[in-house]
Chimera marker file (.cmm) of the C-alpha trace (Angstrom):
<marker_set name="trace">
<marker id="1" x="-17.191" y="19.124" z="-14.942" r="1" g="1" b="0" radius="0.5"/>
<marker id="2" x="-18.082" y="17.349" z="-11.696" r="1" g="1" b="0" radius="0.5"/>
<marker id="3" x="-19.079" y="13.703" z="-11.316" r="1" g="1" b="0" radius="0.5"/>
<marker id="4" x="-22.815" y="14.331" z="-11.395" r="1" g="1" b="0" radius="0.5"/>
<marker id="5" x="-22.539" y="16.311" z="-14.633" r="1" g="1" b="0" radius="0.5"/>
<marker id="6" x="-20.399" y="13.567" z="-16.206" r="1" g="1" b="0" radius="0.5"/>
<marker id="7" x="-22.940" y="10.921" z="-15.187" r="1" g="1" b="0" radius="0.5"/>
<marker id="8" x="-25.849" y="12.957" z="-16.578" r="1" g="1" b="0" radius="0.5"/>
<marker id="9" x="-24.009" y="13.480" z="-19.860" r="1" g="1" b="0" radius="0.5"/>
<marker id="10" x="-23.174" y="9.778" z="-20.120" r="1" g="1" b="0" radius="0.5"/>
<marker id="11" x="-26.793" y="8.849" z="-19.329" r="1" g="1" b="0" radius="0.5"/>
<marker id="12" x="-27.929" y="10.986" z="-22.271" r="1" g="1" b="0" radius="0.5"/>
<marker id="13" x="-25.339" y="9.356" z="-24.516" r="1" g="1" b="0" radius="0.5"/>
<marker id="14" x="-26.384" y="5.861" z="-23.407" r="1" g="1" b="0" radius="0.5"/>
<marker id="15" x="-30.051" y="6.719" z="-23.981" r="1" g="1" b="0" radius="0.5"/>
<marker id="16" x="-29.352" y="7.965" z="-27.490" r="1" g="1" b="0" radius="0.5"/>
<marker id="17" x="-27.297" y="4.846" z="-28.223" r="1" g="1" b="0" radius="0.5"/>
<marker id="18" x="-30.069" y="2.669" z="-26.701" r="1" g="1" b="0" radius="0.5"/>
<marker id="19" x="-27.461" y="0.942" z="-24.538" r="1" g="1" b="0" radius="0.5"/>
<marker id="20" x="-29.696" y="-0.465" z="-21.768" r="1" g="1" b="0" radius="0.5"/>
<marker id="21" x="-26.954" y="-2.224" z="-19.800" r="1" g="1" b="0" radius="0.5"/>
<marker id="22" x="-24.777" y="0.864" z="-19.525" r="1" g="1" b="0" radius="0.5"/>
<marker id="23" x="-27.817" y="3.003" z="-18.816" r="1" g="1" b="0" radius="0.5"/>
<marker id="24" x="-28.761" y="0.779" z="-15.865" r="1" g="1" b="0" radius="0.5"/>
<marker id="25" x="-25.266" y="1.079" z="-14.388" r="1" g="1" b="0" radius="0.5"/>
<marker id="26" x="-25.206" y="4.859" z="-14.821" r="1" g="1" b="0" radius="0.5"/>
<marker id="27" x="-28.647" y="5.243" z="-13.276" r="1" g="1" b="0" radius="0.5"/>
<marker id="28" x="-27.460" y="3.230" z="-10.276" r="1" g="1" b="0" radius="0.5"/>
<marker id="29" x="-24.564" y="5.667" z="-9.810" r="1" g="1" b="0" radius="0.5"/>
<marker id="30" x="-26.861" y="8.661" z="-10.185" r="1" g="1" b="0" radius="0.5"/>
<marker id="31" x="-29.273" y="7.162" z="-7.663" r="1" g="1" b="0" radius="0.5"/>
<marker id="32" x="-26.467" y="6.554" z="-5.167" r="1" g="1" b="0" radius="0.5"/>
<marker id="33" x="-25.264" y="10.142" z="-5.598" r="1" g="1" b="0" radius="0.5"/>
<marker id="34" x="-28.765" y="11.502" z="-5.005" r="1" g="1" b="0" radius="0.5"/>
<marker id="35" x="-29.128" y="9.344" z="-1.881" r="1" g="1" b="0" radius="0.5"/>
<marker id="36" x="-25.779" y="10.616" z="-0.650" r="1" g="1" b="0" radius="0.5"/>
<marker id="37" x="-26.946" y="14.195" z="-1.119" r="1" g="1" b="0" radius="0.5"/>
<marker id="38" x="-30.168" y="13.621" z="0.805" r="1" g="1" b="0" radius="0.5"/>
<marker id="39" x="-28.514" y="11.617" z="3.603" r="1" g="1" b="0" radius="0.5"/>
<marker id="40" x="-25.548" y="13.876" z="4.192" r="1" g="1" b="0" radius="0.5"/>
<marker id="41" x="-25.205" y="17.608" z="4.226" r="1" g="1" b="0" radius="0.5"/>
<marker id="42" x="-25.131" y="18.465" z="0.500" r="1" g="1" b="0" radius="0.5"/>
<marker id="43" x="-22.433" y="21.067" z="1.069" r="1" g="1" b="0" radius="0.5"/>
<marker id="44" x="-20.158" y="18.488" z="2.706" r="1" g="1" b="0" radius="0.5"/>
<marker id="45" x="-20.005" y="16.191" z="-0.334" r="1" g="1" b="0" radius="0.5"/>
<marker id="46" x="-16.446" y="16.308" z="-1.562" r="1" g="1" b="0" radius="0.5"/>
<marker id="47" x="-14.591" y="14.605" z="-4.366" r="1" g="1" b="0" radius="0.5"/>
<marker id="48" x="-13.216" y="12.172" z="-1.776" r="1" g="1" b="0" radius="0.5"/>
<marker id="49" x="-16.753" y="11.297" z="-0.638" r="1" g="1" b="0" radius="0.5"/>
<marker id="50" x="-17.753" y="10.664" z="-4.252" r="1" g="1" b="0" radius="0.5"/>
<marker id="51" x="-14.686" y="8.443" z="-4.760" r="1" g="1" b="0" radius="0.5"/>
<marker id="52" x="-15.558" y="6.391" z="-1.692" r="1" g="1" b="0" radius="0.5"/>
<marker id="53" x="-19.102" y="5.986" z="-2.987" r="1" g="1" b="0" radius="0.5"/>
<marker id="54" x="-17.878" y="4.795" z="-6.385" r="1" g="1" b="0" radius="0.5"/>
<marker id="55" x="-15.458" y="2.347" z="-4.763" r="1" g="1" b="0" radius="0.5"/>
<marker id="56" x="-18.282" y="1.012" z="-2.617" r="1" g="1" b="0" radius="0.5"/>
<marker id="57" x="-20.515" y="0.526" z="-5.676" r="1" g="1" b="0" radius="0.5"/>
<marker id="58" x="-17.782" y="-1.308" z="-7.585" r="1" g="1" b="0" radius="0.5"/>
<marker id="59" x="-17.062" y="-3.521" z="-4.569" r="1" g="1" b="0" radius="0.5"/>
<marker id="60" x="-20.768" y="-4.344" z="-4.195" r="1" g="1" b="0" radius="0.5"/>
<marker id="61" x="-21.026" y="-5.306" z="-7.868" r="1" g="1" b="0" radius="0.5"/>
<marker id="62" x="-17.951" y="-7.538" z="-7.679" r="1" g="1" b="0" radius="0.5"/>
<marker id="63" x="-19.198" y="-9.269" z="-4.540" r="1" g="1" b="0" radius="0.5"/>
<marker id="64" x="-22.601" y="-9.838" z="-6.143" r="1" g="1" b="0" radius="0.5"/>
<marker id="65" x="-20.904" y="-11.181" z="-9.268" r="1" g="1" b="0" radius="0.5"/>
<marker id="66" x="-18.973" y="-13.730" z="-7.203" r="1" g="1" b="0" radius="0.5"/>
<marker id="67" x="-22.160" y="-14.794" z="-5.464" r="1" g="1" b="0" radius="0.5"/>
<marker id="68" x="-23.917" y="-15.269" z="-8.821" r="1" g="1" b="0" radius="0.5"/>
<marker id="69" x="-20.958" y="-17.196" z="-10.175" r="1" g="1" b="0" radius="0.5"/>
<marker id="70" x="-21.054" y="-19.591" z="-7.230" r="1" g="1" b="0" radius="0.5"/>
<marker id="71" x="-24.749" y="-20.138" z="-7.965" r="1" g="1" b="0" radius="0.5"/>
<marker id="72" x="-24.050" y="-20.782" z="-11.669" r="1" g="1" b="0" radius="0.5"/>
<marker id="73" x="-26.021" y="-17.701" z="-12.725" r="1" g="1" b="0" radius="0.5"/>
<marker id="74" x="-23.725" y="-16.620" z="-15.554" r="1" g="1" b="0" radius="0.5"/>
<marker id="75" x="-26.226" y="-14.110" z="-16.945" r="1" g="1" b="0" radius="0.5"/>
<marker id="76" x="-26.361" y="-12.130" z="-13.694" r="1" g="1" b="0" radius="0.5"/>
<marker id="77" x="-22.625" y="-12.649" z="-13.126" r="1" g="1" b="0" radius="0.5"/>
<marker id="78" x="-21.822" y="-10.978" z="-16.458" r="1" g="1" b="0" radius="0.5"/>
<marker id="79" x="-24.274" y="-8.140" z="-15.808" r="1" g="1" b="0" radius="0.5"/>
<marker id="80" x="-22.735" y="-7.337" z="-12.414" r="1" g="1" b="0" radius="0.5"/>
<marker id="81" x="-19.193" y="-7.373" z="-13.831" r="1" g="1" b="0" radius="0.5"/>
<marker id="82" x="-20.275" y="-5.103" z="-16.686" r="1" g="1" b="0" radius="0.5"/>
<marker id="83" x="-21.813" y="-2.648" z="-14.226" r="1" g="1" b="0" radius="0.5"/>
<marker id="84" x="-18.649" y="-2.729" z="-12.094" r="1" g="1" b="0" radius="0.5"/>
<marker id="85" x="-16.580" y="-1.902" z="-15.194" r="1" g="1" b="0" radius="0.5"/>
<marker id="86" x="-18.867" y="1.003" z="-16.125" r="1" g="1" b="0" radius="0.5"/>
<marker id="87" x="-18.710" y="2.457" z="-12.609" r="1" g="1" b="0" radius="0.5"/>
<marker id="88" x="-14.928" y="1.937" z="-12.397" r="1" g="1" b="0" radius="0.5"/>
<marker id="89" x="-14.488" y="4.295" z="-15.373" r="1" g="1" b="0" radius="0.5"/>
<marker id="90" x="-15.190" y="7.186" z="-13.012" r="1" g="1" b="0" radius="0.5"/>
<marker id="91" x="-12.473" y="6.157" z="-10.559" r="1" g="1" b="0" radius="0.5"/>
<marker id="92" x="-8.872" y="7.304" z="-10.904" r="1" g="1" b="0" radius="0.5"/>
<marker id="93" x="-6.587" y="4.849" z="-12.653" r="1" g="1" b="0" radius="0.5"/>
<marker id="94" x="-5.825" y="1.999" z="-10.278" r="1" g="1" b="0" radius="0.5"/>
<marker id="95" x="-2.200" y="1.446" z="-9.274" r="1" g="1" b="0" radius="0.5"/>
<marker id="96" x="-0.416" y="-1.813" z="-9.951" r="1" g="1" b="0" radius="0.5"/>
<marker id="97" x="0.590" y="-4.146" z="-7.136" r="1" g="1" b="0" radius="0.5"/>
<marker id="98" x="4.231" y="-3.076" z="-7.594" r="1" g="1" b="0" radius="0.5"/>
<marker id="99" x="3.365" y="0.624" z="-7.305" r="1" g="1" b="0" radius="0.5"/>
<marker id="100" x="1.289" y="-0.016" z="-4.178" r="1" g="1" b="0" radius="0.5"/>
<marker id="101" x="4.152" y="-2.011" z="-2.661" r="1" g="1" b="0" radius="0.5"/>
<marker id="102" x="6.574" y="0.872" z="-3.288" r="1" g="1" b="0" radius="0.5"/>
<marker id="103" x="4.264" y="3.371" z="-1.571" r="1" g="1" b="0" radius="0.5"/>
<marker id="104" x="3.724" y="1.015" z="1.369" r="1" g="1" b="0" radius="0.5"/>
<marker id="105" x="7.465" y="0.408" z="1.801" r="1" g="1" b="0" radius="0.5"/>
<marker id="106" x="8.005" y="4.178" z="1.911" r="1" g="1" b="0" radius="0.5"/>
<marker id="107" x="5.307" y="4.556" z="4.568" r="1" g="1" b="0" radius="0.5"/>
<marker id="108" x="6.819" y="1.695" z="6.596" r="1" g="1" b="0" radius="0.5"/>
<marker id="109" x="10.217" y="3.423" z="6.507" r="1" g="1" b="0" radius="0.5"/>
<marker id="110" x="8.810" y="6.867" z="7.357" r="1" g="1" b="0" radius="0.5"/>
<marker id="111" x="6.817" y="5.590" z="10.322" r="1" g="1" b="0" radius="0.5"/>
<marker id="112" x="9.449" y="3.025" z="11.395" r="1" g="1" b="0" radius="0.5"/>
<marker id="113" x="6.905" y="0.191" z="11.521" r="1" g="1" b="0" radius="0.5"/>
<marker id="114" x="8.625" y="-3.123" z="12.178" r="1" g="1" b="0" radius="0.5"/>
<marker id="115" x="5.914" y="-5.706" z="12.802" r="1" g="1" b="0" radius="0.5"/>
<marker id="116" x="2.260" y="-6.611" z="12.293" r="1" g="1" b="0" radius="0.5"/>
<marker id="117" x="1.289" y="-4.560" z="15.371" r="1" g="1" b="0" radius="0.5"/>
<marker id="118" x="1.690" y="-1.438" z="13.238" r="1" g="1" b="0" radius="0.5"/>
<marker id="119" x="-0.741" y="-2.666" z="10.604" r="1" g="1" b="0" radius="0.5"/>
<marker id="120" x="-3.630" y="-0.469" z="11.808" r="1" g="1" b="0" radius="0.5"/>
<marker id="121" x="-1.530" y="2.667" z="11.685" r="1" g="1" b="0" radius="0.5"/>
<marker id="122" x="-0.100" y="1.722" z="8.288" r="1" g="1" b="0" radius="0.5"/>
<marker id="123" x="-3.560" y="0.971" z="6.867" r="1" g="1" b="0" radius="0.5"/>
<marker id="124" x="-4.769" y="4.403" z="7.993" r="1" g="1" b="0" radius="0.5"/>
<marker id="125" x="-1.831" y="6.131" z="6.324" r="1" g="1" b="0" radius="0.5"/>
<marker id="126" x="-2.132" y="3.969" z="3.206" r="1" g="1" b="0" radius="0.5"/>
<marker id="127" x="-5.841" y="4.707" z="2.974" r="1" g="1" b="0" radius="0.5"/>
<marker id="128" x="-5.084" y="8.414" z="2.774" r="1" g="1" b="0" radius="0.5"/>
<marker id="129" x="-2.088" y="8.063" z="0.447" r="1" g="1" b="0" radius="0.5"/>
<marker id="130" x="-3.781" y="5.652" z="-1.955" r="1" g="1" b="0" radius="0.5"/>
<marker id="131" x="-7.354" y="6.921" z="-1.703" r="1" g="1" b="0" radius="0.5"/>
<marker id="132" x="-9.263" y="5.908" z="-4.813" r="1" g="1" b="0" radius="0.5"/>
<marker id="133" x="-6.153" y="4.529" z="-6.475" r="1" g="1" b="0" radius="0.5"/>
<marker id="134" x="-6.199" y="1.031" z="-4.985" r="1" g="1" b="0" radius="0.5"/>
<marker id="135" x="-8.587" y="-1.478" z="-3.492" r="1" g="1" b="0" radius="0.5"/>
<marker id="136" x="-8.345" y="-1.640" z="0.317" r="1" g="1" b="0" radius="0.5"/>
<marker id="137" x="-8.386" y="-5.439" z="0.301" r="1" g="1" b="0" radius="0.5"/>
<marker id="138" x="-5.364" y="-5.485" z="-2.006" r="1" g="1" b="0" radius="0.5"/>
<marker id="139" x="-3.612" y="-2.931" z="0.195" r="1" g="1" b="0" radius="0.5"/>
<marker id="140" x="-4.295" y="-5.045" z="3.302" r="1" g="1" b="0" radius="0.5"/>
<marker id="141" x="-2.949" y="-8.185" z="1.595" r="1" g="1" b="0" radius="0.5"/>
<marker id="142" x="0.268" y="-6.408" z="0.603" r="1" g="1" b="0" radius="0.5"/>
<marker id="143" x="0.654" y="-4.881" z="4.080" r="1" g="1" b="0" radius="0.5"/>
<marker id="144" x="0.335" y="-8.323" z="5.674" r="1" g="1" b="0" radius="0.5"/>
<marker id="145" x="2.966" y="-9.673" z="3.293" r="1" g="1" b="0" radius="0.5"/>
<marker id="146" x="5.369" y="-6.824" z="4.009" r="1" g="1" b="0" radius="0.5"/>
<marker id="147" x="4.967" y="-6.931" z="7.790" r="1" g="1" b="0" radius="0.5"/>
<marker id="148" x="5.142" y="-10.691" z="8.276" r="1" g="1" b="0" radius="0.5"/>
<link id1="1" id2="2" r="1" g="1" b="0" radius="0.2"/>
<link id1="2" id2="3" r="1" g="1" b="0" radius="0.2"/>
<link id1="3" id2="4" r="1" g="1" b="0" radius="0.2"/>
<link id1="4" id2="5" r="1" g="1" b="0" radius="0.2"/>
<link id1="5" id2="6" r="1" g="1" b="0" radius="0.2"/>
<link id1="6" id2="7" r="1" g="1" b="0" radius="0.2"/>
<link id1="7" id2="8" r="1" g="1" b="0" radius="0.2"/>
<link id1="8" id2="9" r="1" g="1" b="0" radius="0.2"/>
<link id1="9" id2="10" r="1" g="1" b="0" radius="0.2"/>
<link id1="10" id2="11" r="1" g="1" b="0" radius="0.2"/>
<link id1="11" id2="12" r="1" g="1" b="0" radius="0.2"/>
<link id1="12" id2="13" r="1" g="1" b="0" radius="0.2"/>
<link id1="13" id2="14" r="1" g="1" b="0" radius="0.2"/>
<link id1="14" id2="15" r="1" g="1" b="0" radius="0.2"/>
<link id1="15" id2="16" r="1" g="1" b="0" radius="0.2"/>
<link id1="16" id2="17" r="1" g="1" b="0" radius="0.2"/>
<link id1="17" id2="18" r="1" g="1" b="0" radius="0.2"/>
<link id1="18" id2="19" r="1" g="1" b="0" radius="0.2"/>
<link id1="19" id2="20" r="1" g="1" b="0" radius="0.2"/>
<link id1="20" id2="21" r="1" g="1" b="0" radius="0.2"/>
<link id1="21" id2="22" r="1" g="1" b="0" radius="0.2"/>
<link id1="22" id2="23" r="1" g="1" b="0" radius="0.2"/>
<link id1="23" id2="24" r="1" g="1" b="0" radius="0.2"/>
<link id1="24" id2="25" r="1" g="1" b="0" radius="0.2"/>
<link id1="25" id2="26" r="1" g="1" b="0" radius="0.2"/>
<link id1="26" id2="27" r="1" g="1" b="0" radius="0.2"/>
<link id1="27" id2="28" r="1" g="1" b="0" radius="0.2"/>
<link id1="28" id2="29" r="1" g="1" b="0" radius="0.2"/>
<link id1="29" id2="30" r="1" g="1" b="0" radius="0.2"/>
<link id1="30" id2="31" r="1" g="1" b="0" radius="0.2"/>
<link id1="31" id2="32" r="1" g="1" b="0" radius="0.2"/>
<link id1="32" id2="33" r="1" g="1" b="0" radius="0.2"/>
<link id1="33" id2="34" r="1" g="1" b="0" radius="0.2"/>
<link id1="34" id2="35" r="1" g="1" b="0" radius="0.2"/>
<link id1="35" id2="36" r="1" g="1" b="0" radius="0.2"/>
<link id1="36" id2="37" r="1" g="1" b="0" radius="0.2"/>
<link id1="37" id2="38" r="1" g="1" b="0" radius="0.2"/>
<link id1="38" id2="39" r="1" g="1" b="0" radius="0.2"/>
<link id1="39" id2="40" r="1" g="1" b="0" radius="0.2"/>
<link id1="40" id2="41" r="1" g="1" b="0" radius="0.2"/>
<link id1="41" id2="42" r="1" g="1" b="0" radius="0.2"/>
<link id1="42" id2="43" r="1" g="1" b="0" radius="0.2"/>
<link id1="43" id2="44" r="1" g="1" b="0" radius="0.2"/>
<link id1="44" id2="45" r="1" g="1" b="0" radius="0.2"/>
<link id1="45" id2="46" r="1" g="1" b="0" radius="0.2"/>
<link id1="46" id2="47" r="1" g="1" b="0" radius="0.2"/>
<link id1="47" id2="48" r="1" g="1" b="0" radius="0.2"/>
<link id1="48" id2="49" r="1" g="1" b="0" radius="0.2"/>
<link id1="49" id2="50" r="1" g="1" b="0" radius="0.2"/>
<link id1="50" id2="51" r="1" g="1" b="0" radius="0.2"/>
<link id1="51" id2="52" r="1" g="1" b="0" radius="0.2"/>
<link id1="52" id2="53" r="1" g="1" b="0" radius="0.2"/>
<link id1="53" id2="54" r="1" g="1" b="0" radius="0.2"/>
<link id1="54" id2="55" r="1" g="1" b="0" radius="0.2"/>
<link id1="55" id2="56" r="1" g="1" b="0" radius="0.2"/>
<link id1="56" id2="57" r="1" g="1" b="0" radius="0.2"/>
<link id1="57" id2="58" r="1" g="1" b="0" radius="0.2"/>
<link id1="58" id2="59" r="1" g="1" b="0" radius="0.2"/>
<link id1="59" id2="60" r="1" g="1" b="0" radius="0.2"/>
<link id1="60" id2="61" r="1" g="1" b="0" radius="0.2"/>
<link id1="61" id2="62" r="1" g="1" b="0" radius="0.2"/>
<link id1="62" id2="63" r="1" g="1" b="0" radius="0.2"/>
<link id1="63" id2="64" r="1" g="1" b="0" radius="0.2"/>
<link id1="64" id2="65" r="1" g="1" b="0" radius="0.2"/>
<link id1="65" id2="66" r="1" g="1" b="0" radius="0.2"/>
<link id1="66" id2="67" r="1" g="1" b="0" radius="0.2"/>
<link id1="67" id2="68" r="1" g="1" b="0" radius="0.2"/>
<link id1="68" id2="69" r="1" g="1" b="0" radius="0.2"/>
<link id1="69" id2="70" r="1" g="1" b="0" radius="0.2"/>
<link id1="70" id2="71" r="1" g="1" b="0" radius="0.2"/>
<link id1="71" id2="72" r="1" g="1" b="0" radius="0.2"/>
<link id1="72" id2="73" r="1" g="1" b="0" radius="0.2"/>
<link id1="73" id2="74" r="1" g="1" b="0" radius="0.2"/>
<link id1="74" id2="75" r="1" g="1" b="0" radius="0.2"/>
<link id1="75" id2="76" r="1" g="1" b="0" radius="0.2"/>
<link id1="76" id2="77" r="1" g="1" b="0" radius="0.2"/>
<link id1="77" id2="78" r="1" g="1" b="0" radius="0.2"/>
<link id1="78" id2="79" r="1" g="1" b="0" radius="0.2"/>
<link id1="79" id2="80" r="1" g="1" b="0" radius="0.2"/>
<link id1="80" id2="81" r="1" g="1" b="0" radius="0.2"/>
<link id1="81" id2="82" r="1" g="1" b="0" radius="0.2"/>
<link id1="82" id2="83" r="1" g="1" b="0" radius="0.2"/>
<link id1="83" id2="84" r="1" g="1" b="0" radius="0.2"/>
<link id1="84" id2="85" r="1" g="1" b="0" radius="0.2"/>
<link id1="85" id2="86" r="1" g="1" b="0" radius="0.2"/>
<link id1="86" id2="87" r="1" g="1" b="0" radius="0.2"/>
<link id1="87" id2="88" r="1" g="1" b="0" radius="0.2"/>
<link id1="88" id2="89" r="1" g="1" b="0" radius="0.2"/>
<link id1="89" id2="90" r="1" g="1" b="0" radius="0.2"/>
<link id1="90" id2="91" r="1" g="1" b="0" radius="0.2"/>
<link id1="91" id2="92" r="1" g="1" b="0" radius="0.2"/>
<link id1="92" id2="93" r="1" g="1" b="0" radius="0.2"/>
<link id1="93" id2="94" r="1" g="1" b="0" radius="0.2"/>
<link id1="94" id2="95" r="1" g="1" b="0" radius="0.2"/>
<link id1="95" id2="96" r="1" g="1" b="0" radius="0.2"/>
<link id1="96" id2="97" r="1" g="1" b="0" radius="0.2"/>
<link id1="97" id2="98" r="1" g="1" b="0" radius="0.2"/>
<link id1="98" id2="99" r="1" g="1" b="0" radius="0.2"/>
<link id1="99" id2="100" r="1" g="1" b="0" radius="0.2"/>
<link id1="100" id2="101" r="1" g="1" b="0" radius="0.2"/>
<link id1="101" id2="102" r="1" g="1" b="0" radius="0.2"/>
<link id1="102" id2="103" r="1" g="1" b="0" radius="0.2"/>
<link id1="103" id2="104" r="1" g="1" b="0" radius="0.2"/>
<link id1="104" id2="105" r="1" g="1" b="0" radius="0.2"/>
<link id1="105" id2="106" r="1" g="1" b="0" radius="0.2"/>
<link id1="106" id2="107" r="1" g="1" b="0" radius="0.2"/>
<link id1="107" id2="108" r="1" g="1" b="0" radius="0.2"/>
<link id1="108" id2="109" r="1" g="1" b="0" radius="0.2"/>
<link id1="109" id2="110" r="1" g="1" b="0" radius="0.2"/>
<link id1="110" id2="111" r="1" g="1" b="0" radius="0.2"/>
<link id1="111" id2="112" r="1" g="1" b="0" radius="0.2"/>
<link id1="112" id2="113" r="1" g="1" b="0" radius="0.2"/>
<link id1="113" id2="114" r="1" g="1" b="0" radius="0.2"/>
<link id1="114" id2="115" r="1" g="1" b="0" radius="0.2"/>
<link id1="115" id2="116" r="1" g="1" b="0" radius="0.2"/>
<link id1="116" id2="117" r="1" g="1" b="0" radius="0.2"/>
<link id1="117" id2="118" r="1" g="1" b="0" radius="0.2"/>
<link id1="118" id2="119" r="1" g="1" b="0" radius="0.2"/>
<link id1="119" id2="120" r="1" g="1" b="0" radius="0.2"/>
<link id1="120" id2="121" r="1" g="1" b="0" radius="0.2"/>
<link id1="121" id2="122" r="1" g="1" b="0" radius="0.2"/>
<link id1="122" id2="123" r="1" g="1" b="0" radius="0.2"/>
<link id1="123" id2="124" r="1" g="1" b="0" radius="0.2"/>
<link id1="124" id2="125" r="1" g="1" b="0" radius="0.2"/>
<link id1="125" id2="126" r="1" g="1" b="0" radius="0.2"/>
<link id1="126" id2="127" r="1" g="1" b="0" radius="0.2"/>
<link id1="127" id2="128" r="1" g="1" b="0" radius="0.2"/>
<link id1="128" id2="129" r="1" g="1" b="0" radius="0.2"/>
<link id1="129" id2="130" r="1" g="1" b="0" radius="0.2"/>
<link id1="130" id2="131" r="1" g="1" b="0" radius="0.2"/>
<link id1="131" id2="132" r="1" g="1" b="0" radius="0.2"/>
<link id1="132" id2="133" r="1" g="1" b="0" radius="0.2"/>
<link id1="133" id2="134" r="1" g="1" b="0" radius="0.2"/>
<link id1="134" id2="135" r="1" g="1" b="0" radius="0.2"/>
<link id1="135" id2="136" r="1" g="1" b="0" radius="0.2"/>
<link id1="136" id2="137" r="1" g="1" b="0" radius="0.2"/>
<link id1="137" id2="138" r="1" g="1" b="0" radius="0.2"/>
<link id1="138" id2="139" r="1" g="1" b="0" radius="0.2"/>
<link id1="139" id2="140" r="1" g="1" b="0" radius="0.2"/>
<link id1="140" id2="141" r="1" g="1" b="0" radius="0.2"/>
<link id1="141" id2="142" r="1" g="1" b="0" radius="0.2"/>
<link id1="142" id2="143" r="1" g="1" b="0" radius="0.2"/>
<link id1="143" id2="144" r="1" g="1" b="0" radius="0.2"/>
<link id1="144" id2="145" r="1" g="1" b="0" radius="0.2"/>
<link id1="145" id2="146" r="1" g="1" b="0" radius="0.2"/>
<link id1="146" id2="147" r="1" g="1" b="0" radius="0.2"/>
<link id1="147" id2="148" r="1" g="1" b="0" radius="0.2"/>
</marker_set>
């Protein structure tokens, strides 16, 4: 079952359960997928493209939540976090900081990167190795720590 089929099935389940909050989050994902299909060549949409889309949606929700929190809009803050959690269910399980550090240390050894000048190269390799399994901001923070 592909992502679109899973989303459609979960939308039906949310409708039957009358779960409006979850339904809104799922409809947002479905909408983003449909936009992706119309923007890009529909045949070129891969699992990796879908993962990147889901990560982008989760990141947007978290950024919006932080903005609402700074404006003392707790109602909207909670809604955005809830939507981020619903969307994150479709992402692969996220790796812990320790697991990410282990992978990054291996990449540093393999590529013989010794200083911060190699950060761009390492981020490119890490992006491929950890695609969908870790947040890029977290990866960048760990890379900076390891290379400094």
